[in-house]
DSSP file (Angstrom, degrees, kcal/mol; ACC not computed):
  #  RESIDUE AA STRUCTURE BP1 BP2  ACC     N-H-->O    O-->H-N    N-H-->O    O-->H-N    TCO  KAPPA ALPHA  PHI   PSI    X-CA   Y-CA   Z-CA
    1    1 A X              0   0    0      0, 0.0     2,-0.2     0, 0.0    70,-0.1   0.000 360.0 360.0 360.0 141.4   -4.7    6.5   13.8
    2    2 A X     >  -     0   0    0      1,-0.1     4,-2.4     2,-0.0     5,-0.2  -0.502 360.0-125.3 -71.1 141.1   -7.8    8.3   12.7
    3    3 A X  H  > S+     0   0    0      1,-0.2     4,-1.5     2,-0.2    -1,-0.1   0.848 109.1  53.1 -57.0 -37.1  -10.9    6.2   13.7
    4    4 A X  H  > S+     0   0    0      2,-0.2     4,-2.0     1,-0.2    -1,-0.2   0.898 110.7  48.0 -59.5 -44.0  -12.3    6.1   10.2
    5    5 A X  H  > S+     0   0    0      1,-0.2     4,-2.3     2,-0.2    -2,-0.2   0.885 109.7  51.6 -70.4 -36.6   -9.0    4.7    9.0
    6    6 A X  H  X S+     0   0    0     -4,-2.4     4,-2.0     1,-0.2    -1,-0.2   0.878 109.8  50.3 -65.5 -32.7   -8.8    2.1   11.7
    7    7 A X  H  X S+     0   0    0     -4,-1.5     4,-2.2     2,-0.2    -1,-0.2   0.890 108.2  52.3 -70.0 -44.9  -12.2    1.0   10.8
    8    8 A X  H  X S+     0   0    0     -4,-2.0     4,-2.5     2,-0.2    -2,-0.2   0.955 112.4  46.6 -51.5 -57.3  -11.2    0.7    7.1
    9    9 A X  H  < S+     0   0    0     -4,-2.3    -2,-0.2     1,-0.2    -1,-0.2   0.858 110.5  52.5 -63.8 -36.4   -8.2   -1.5    8.1
   10   10 A X  H  < S+     0   0    0     -4,-2.0     3,-0.4    -5,-0.2    -1,-0.2   0.920 114.2  42.1 -67.0 -41.3  -10.3   -3.7   10.4
   11   11 A X  H  < S+     0   0    0     -4,-2.2     2,-0.3     1,-0.3    -2,-0.2   0.884 133.8  18.5 -77.4 -35.3  -12.8   -4.4    7.7
   12   12 A X  S  < S-     0   0    0     -4,-2.5    -1,-0.3    -5,-0.2    -2,-0.1  -0.732  81.4-166.2-133.5  78.4  -10.2   -4.9    4.9
   13   13 A X        -     0   0    0     -3,-0.4     2,-0.2    -2,-0.3    -3,-0.1  -0.391  26.3-110.1 -67.7 147.9   -6.8   -5.6    6.4
   14   14 A X        -     0   0    0      1,-0.1    -1,-0.1    -2,-0.1     2,-0.1  -0.530  33.1-122.4 -77.8 142.9   -3.8   -5.4    4.1
   15   15 A X     >  -     0   0    0     -2,-0.2     4,-2.4     1,-0.1     3,-0.4  -0.414  27.3-102.4 -78.0 166.1   -2.2   -8.6    3.4
   16   16 A X  H  > S+     0   0    0      1,-0.2     4,-2.1     2,-0.2     5,-0.1   0.890 124.9  47.5 -48.3 -45.2    1.5   -9.3    4.2
   17   17 A X  H  > S+     0   0    0      1,-0.2     4,-2.2     2,-0.2    -1,-0.2   0.840 109.8  52.4 -69.1 -35.6    2.4   -8.8    0.4
   18   18 A X  H  > S+     0   0    0     -3,-0.4     4,-2.7     2,-0.2    -1,-0.2   0.847 109.4  50.8 -70.5 -35.9    0.3   -5.6    0.2
   19   19 A X  H  X S+     0   0    0     -4,-2.4     4,-2.5     2,-0.2    -2,-0.2   0.921 109.7  49.3 -63.0 -44.6    2.2   -4.3    3.2
   20   20 A X  H  X S+     0   0    0     -4,-2.1     4,-1.8    -5,-0.2    -2,-0.2   0.892 112.9  47.4 -55.7 -46.0    5.5   -5.1    1.6
   21   21 A X  H  X S+     0   0    0     -4,-2.2     4,-2.0     2,-0.2    -2,-0.2   0.933 109.9  52.8 -68.5 -45.6    4.4   -3.4   -1.5
   22   22 A X  H  X S+     0   0    0     -4,-2.7     4,-2.4     2,-0.2    -2,-0.2   0.888 106.7  53.1 -50.7 -44.7    3.2   -0.3    0.5
   23   23 A X  H  X S+     0   0    0     -4,-2.5     4,-1.6     1,-0.2    -1,-0.2   0.918 109.8  48.0 -64.0 -37.5    6.5    0.0    2.2
   24   24 A X  H  <>S+     0   0    0     -4,-1.8     5,-2.3     1,-0.2    -1,-0.2   0.889 110.5  50.7 -70.7 -34.0    8.2    0.0   -1.2
   25   25 A X  H ><5S+     0   0    0     -4,-2.0     3,-1.5     1,-0.2    -1,-0.2   0.889 109.3  53.1 -65.3 -37.8    5.7    2.7   -2.5
   26   26 A X  H 3<5S+     0   0    0     -4,-2.4    -1,-0.2     1,-0.3    -2,-0.2   0.833 104.8  54.5 -66.1 -33.0    6.6    4.7    0.6
   27   27 A X  T 3<5S-     0   0    0     -4,-1.6    -1,-0.3    -5,-0.2    -2,-0.2   0.322 122.8-107.7 -87.5  10.6   10.2    4.4   -0.2
   28   28 A X  T < 5 +     0   0    0     -3,-1.5    -3,-0.2     1,-0.2    -2,-0.1   0.615  63.7 154.0  84.0  15.7    9.5    5.9   -3.6
   29   29 A X      < -     0   0    0     -5,-2.3    -1,-0.2     1,-0.1     2,-0.1  -0.413  38.0-126.7 -75.7 152.2   10.0    2.8   -5.8
   30   30 A X     >  -     0   0    0     -2,-0.1     4,-2.2     1,-0.1     5,-0.2  -0.381  31.0-100.3 -89.2 175.8    8.2    2.4   -9.2
   31   31 A X  H  > S+     0   0    0      1,-0.2     4,-3.0     2,-0.2     5,-0.2   0.907 124.4  52.3 -62.7 -39.3    6.1   -0.6  -10.1
   32   32 A X  H  > S+     0   0    0      1,-0.2     4,-2.2     2,-0.2    -1,-0.2   0.954 112.3  44.8 -59.9 -51.7    9.0   -2.0  -12.1
   33   33 A X  H  > S+     0   0    0      1,-0.2     4,-2.3     2,-0.2    -1,-0.2   0.840 112.5  50.2 -65.5 -32.4   11.3   -1.7   -9.1
   34   34 A X  H  X S+     0   0    0     -4,-2.2     4,-1.8     2,-0.2    -1,-0.2   0.886 108.9  53.7 -69.9 -40.9    8.8   -3.1   -6.7
   35   35 A X  H  X>S+     0   0    0     -4,-3.0     5,-2.2     2,-0.2     4,-1.0   0.927 111.8  45.1 -57.8 -46.6    8.3   -6.1   -9.1
   36   36 A X  H  <5S+     0   0    0     -4,-2.2     3,-0.4     1,-0.2    -2,-0.2   0.910 112.5  51.1 -61.5 -46.8   12.0   -6.8   -9.1
   37   37 A X  H  <5S+     0   0    0     -4,-2.3    -1,-0.2     1,-0.2    -2,-0.2   0.805 119.1  35.3 -63.5 -31.8   12.3   -6.4   -5.4
   38   38 A X  H  <5S-     0   0    0     -4,-1.8    -1,-0.2    -5,-0.1    -2,-0.2   0.456 106.8-121.8-105.1  -3.3    9.4   -8.9   -4.7
   39   39 A X  T  <5S+     0   0    0     -4,-1.0     2,-0.3    -3,-0.4    -3,-0.2   0.932  73.4 117.4  60.8  48.8   10.2  -11.2   -7.6
   40   40 A X      < -     0   0    0     -5,-2.2    -1,-0.2    -6,-0.1     2,-0.1  -0.818  69.4 -90.3-133.3 171.1    6.7  -10.7   -9.1
   41   41 A X     >  -     0   0    0     -2,-0.3     4,-2.4     1,-0.1     3,-0.3  -0.467  31.7-116.0 -82.0 158.4    5.4   -9.3  -12.4
   42   42 A X  H  > S+     0   0    0      1,-0.2     4,-2.6     2,-0.2     5,-0.2   0.874 118.4  59.1 -62.2 -31.8    4.6   -5.7  -12.9
   43   43 A X  H  > S+     0   0    0      2,-0.2     4,-1.5     1,-0.2    -1,-0.2   0.880 104.1  50.4 -61.8 -35.9    1.0   -6.8  -13.5
   44   44 A X  H >> S+     0   0    0     -3,-0.3     4,-2.5     2,-0.2     3,-0.6   0.960 109.6  51.8 -61.6 -49.9    1.0   -8.4   -9.9
   45   45 A X  H 3X S+     0   0    0     -4,-2.4     4,-2.7     1,-0.3     5,-0.2   0.919 106.5  52.5 -59.5 -43.6    2.3   -5.2   -8.5
   46   46 A X  H 3X S+     0   0    0     -4,-2.6     4,-1.8     1,-0.2    -1,-0.3   0.822 109.4  50.1 -62.7 -29.2   -0.4   -3.2  -10.2
   47   47 A X  H <X S+     0   0    0     -4,-1.5     4,-2.2    -3,-0.6    -1,-0.2   0.903 111.1  48.7 -69.0 -40.1   -3.0   -5.5   -8.6
   48   48 A X  H  X S+     0   0    0     -4,-2.5     4,-2.5     1,-0.2    -2,-0.2   0.897 111.7  49.4 -69.0 -39.7   -1.5   -5.1   -5.2
   49   49 A X  H  X S+     0   0    0     -4,-2.7     4,-2.4    -5,-0.2    -1,-0.2   0.885 109.1  52.1 -61.2 -40.4   -1.5   -1.2   -5.7
   50   50 A X  H  X S+     0   0    0     -4,-1.8     4,-2.5    -5,-0.2    -2,-0.2   0.930 111.2  47.9 -64.1 -43.4   -5.0   -1.2   -6.7
   51   51 A X  H  X S+     0   0    0     -4,-2.2     4,-2.7     1,-0.2     5,-0.2   0.926 111.4  48.8 -61.5 -45.1   -6.0   -3.2   -3.6
   52   52 A X  H  X S+     0   0    0     -4,-2.5     4,-2.8     2,-0.2     5,-0.2   0.915 109.8  52.8 -58.4 -42.7   -4.0   -1.0   -1.3
   53   53 A X  H  X>S+     0   0    0     -4,-2.4     5,-2.2     1,-0.2     4,-1.3   0.949 112.9  43.0 -62.8 -44.9   -5.6    2.0   -2.8
   54   54 A X  H  <5S+     0   0    0     -4,-2.5    -1,-0.2     1,-0.2    -2,-0.2   0.882 115.2  49.1 -73.5 -32.2   -9.1    0.7   -2.3
   55   55 A X  H  <5S+     0   0    0     -4,-2.7    -1,-0.2     1,-0.2    -2,-0.2   0.838 114.5  44.7 -71.6 -31.0   -8.5   -0.6    1.2
   56   56 A X  H  <5S-     0   0    0     -4,-2.8    -1,-0.2    -5,-0.2    -2,-0.2   0.646 109.0-126.5 -83.3 -13.0   -6.9    2.6    2.3
   57   57 A X  T  <5 +     0   0    0     -4,-1.3     2,-0.3    -5,-0.2    -3,-0.2   0.909  64.1 127.2  70.2  40.1   -9.7    4.6    0.7
   58   58 A X      < -     0   0    0     -5,-2.2    -1,-0.2    -6,-0.2    -2,-0.1  -0.813  60.7-133.5-130.8 172.7   -7.4    6.9   -1.4
   59   59 A X  S    S+     0   0    0     -2,-0.3     2,-0.3     1,-0.1    -6,-0.1   0.679  77.4   9.2-101.7 -24.1   -7.0    7.8   -5.0
   60   60 A X  S  > S-     0   0    0     -7,-0.1     4,-2.3     1,-0.1     5,-0.2  -0.961  78.2 -91.8-154.6 170.5   -3.3    7.5   -5.7
   61   61 A X  H  > S+     0   0    0     -2,-0.3     4,-2.5     1,-0.2     5,-0.2   0.871 118.5  55.1 -58.5 -41.0    0.0    6.2   -4.5
   62   62 A X  H  > S+     0   0    0      1,-0.2     4,-2.6     2,-0.2    -1,-0.2   0.941 109.7  48.4 -63.5 -44.6    1.1    9.5   -2.9
   63   63 A X  H  > S+     0   0    0      1,-0.2     4,-2.2     2,-0.2    -1,-0.2   0.875 112.0  49.2 -61.8 -35.0   -2.1    9.5   -0.8
   64   64 A X  H  X S+     0   0    0     -4,-2.3     4,-2.5     2,-0.2    -1,-0.2   0.899 111.9  48.1 -71.3 -36.9   -1.6    6.0    0.2
   65   65 A X  H  X S+     0   0    0     -4,-2.5     4,-2.2     2,-0.2    -2,-0.2   0.904 113.0  46.8 -64.8 -40.9    2.0    6.7    1.2
   66   66 A X  H  X S+     0   0    0     -4,-2.6     4,-2.4    -5,-0.2     5,-0.2   0.923 114.8  48.4 -70.1 -39.7    1.1    9.8    3.2
   67   67 A X  H  X S+     0   0    0     -4,-2.2     4,-2.0    -5,-0.2     6,-0.3   0.921 110.7  50.5 -63.6 -43.3   -1.8    7.8    4.9
   68   68 A X  H  X>S+     0   0    0     -4,-2.5     6,-1.5     1,-0.2     5,-1.1   0.898 114.5  44.5 -62.0 -42.5    0.5    4.9    5.7
   69   69 A X  H ><5S+     0   0    0     -4,-2.2     3,-0.7     1,-0.2    -1,-0.2   0.927 114.6  46.4 -69.8 -46.3    3.1    7.2    7.3
   70   70 A X  H 3<5S+     0   0    0     -4,-2.4    -1,-0.2     1,-0.2    -2,-0.2   0.794 114.7  47.3 -70.9 -29.0    0.7    9.2    9.3
   71   71 A X  H 3<5S-     0   0    0     -4,-2.0    -1,-0.2    -5,-0.2    -2,-0.2   0.604 108.6-121.1 -88.8  -9.4   -1.2    6.2   10.6
   72   72 A X  T <<5S+     0   0    0     -3,-0.7    -3,-0.2    -4,-0.6    -4,-0.1   0.528  77.7 126.7  79.7   2.7    2.0    4.3   11.6
   73   73 A X  S   <S+     0   0    0     -5,-1.1     2,-0.3    -6,-0.3    -4,-0.2   0.879  81.7  24.3 -63.4 -35.9    1.0    1.4    9.3
   74   74 A X              0   0    0     -6,-1.5    -2,-0.3    -9,-0.1    -1,-0.1  -0.969 360.0 360.0-127.8 139.5    4.5    1.9    7.6
   75   75 A X              0   0    0     -2,-0.3    -1,-0.1    -3,-0.1    -6,-0.0   0.407 360.0 360.0-106.0 360.0    7.6    3.4    9.3
């Protein structure tokens, strides 16, 4: 894991639900599909995605997925 990324995660760790959401993002699921899988609203998923992007320091879902895979945060 890159040192600056480790520092980001230490400062703002992902919650369990954010990690679940990130795993589904990595698997290519849409917000609607994530909402159905986690039994939450699409609005809640959008909030989780927003938080994930901020915590990982990325601009979009693709960058979040790449960073999660490269860092080993998600397998």
